[in-house]
C-alpha positions as CSV (number, residue, x, y, z in Angstrom):
1,M,108.9,139.4,126.6
2,S,110.1,142.8,127.4
3,Q,112.5,143.4,130.1
4,S,110.0,144.9,132.7
5,A,107.8,141.8,132.3
6,R,110.8,139.2,132.6
7,S,112.1,141.5,135.7
8,L,108.4,141.1,137.2
9,A,108.6,137.3,136.7
10,V,111.8,137.0,138.2
11,I,110.7,139.4,141.5
12,A,107.2,137.2,141.7
13,L,109.4,133.8,141.6
14,G,111.9,135.2,144.1
15,A,108.9,135.8,146.3
16,I,107.1,132.6,146.1
17,L,110.4,131.2,147.0
18,A,111.1,133.4,150.3
19,F,107.6,133.3,151.2
20,A,105.7,130.4,150.3
21,V,107.9,127.6,150.0
22,R,109.2,125.8,152.8
23,V,111.7,122.9,152.0
24,E,114.7,121.7,153.9
25,T,117.6,121.3,151.7
26,T,121.2,120.4,152.8
27,G,123.6,122.9,151.1
28,I,120.9,125.5,149.6
29,D,118.8,127.8,151.5
30,I,115.6,128.4,149.3
31,Q,114.7,131.5,151.0
32,I,117.6,132.9,150.6
33,V,117.9,132.0,146.7
34,G,114.2,133.8,146.9
35,V,115.2,136.9,148.2
36,I,118.5,137.2,145.8
37,L,115.8,136.7,142.9
38,M,113.8,139.5,144.1
39,V,116.8,141.8,144.3
40,V,117.9,140.5,140.9
41,G,114.6,141.5,139.7
42,L,114.6,144.8,141.4
43,I,117.8,145.7,139.5
44,G,116.6,144.5,136.4
45,L,113.5,146.3,136.5
46,A,115.7,149.6,137.7
47,C,117.7,149.3,134.4
48,G,114.9,148.9,132.3
49,T,113.2,151.9,133.6
50,Y,116.5,154.0,133.4
51,R,116.8,152.7,129.6
52,Y,113.4,153.5,128.8
53,Y,113.9,156.9,130.5
54,L,117.1,157.4,128.3
55,A,115.4,156.2,124.9
56,R,112.4,158.7,125.5
57,R,114.9,161.7,126.5
58,R,117.0,161.1,123.5
59,A,113.8,160.9,121.1
60,S,112.4,164.0,122.8
61,S,115.6,166.1,122.3
62,T,116.1,165.0,118.4
63,N,112.5,165.8,117.7
64,T,113.1,169.9,118.5
65,I,113.0,172.1,115.5
66,D,114.9,175.4,115.6
67,T,113.7,178.5,113.4
68,I,115.6,180.8,111.9
69,E,114.3,184.1,111.5
């Protein structure tokens, strides 16, 4: 499972907890846990996208060929 797929799964789980689950518990707020999971998923998605961007940038810069005349 790739980084972005894991991040999207965490975002989906967080959205389900934040918006669809209505459970009263003492000591823990399920909606807050859902929001925290969505934020963590977004951070993971941003980090994965940045790493992908750096890898593509590095690969394109190493494939240049200089000609000597």
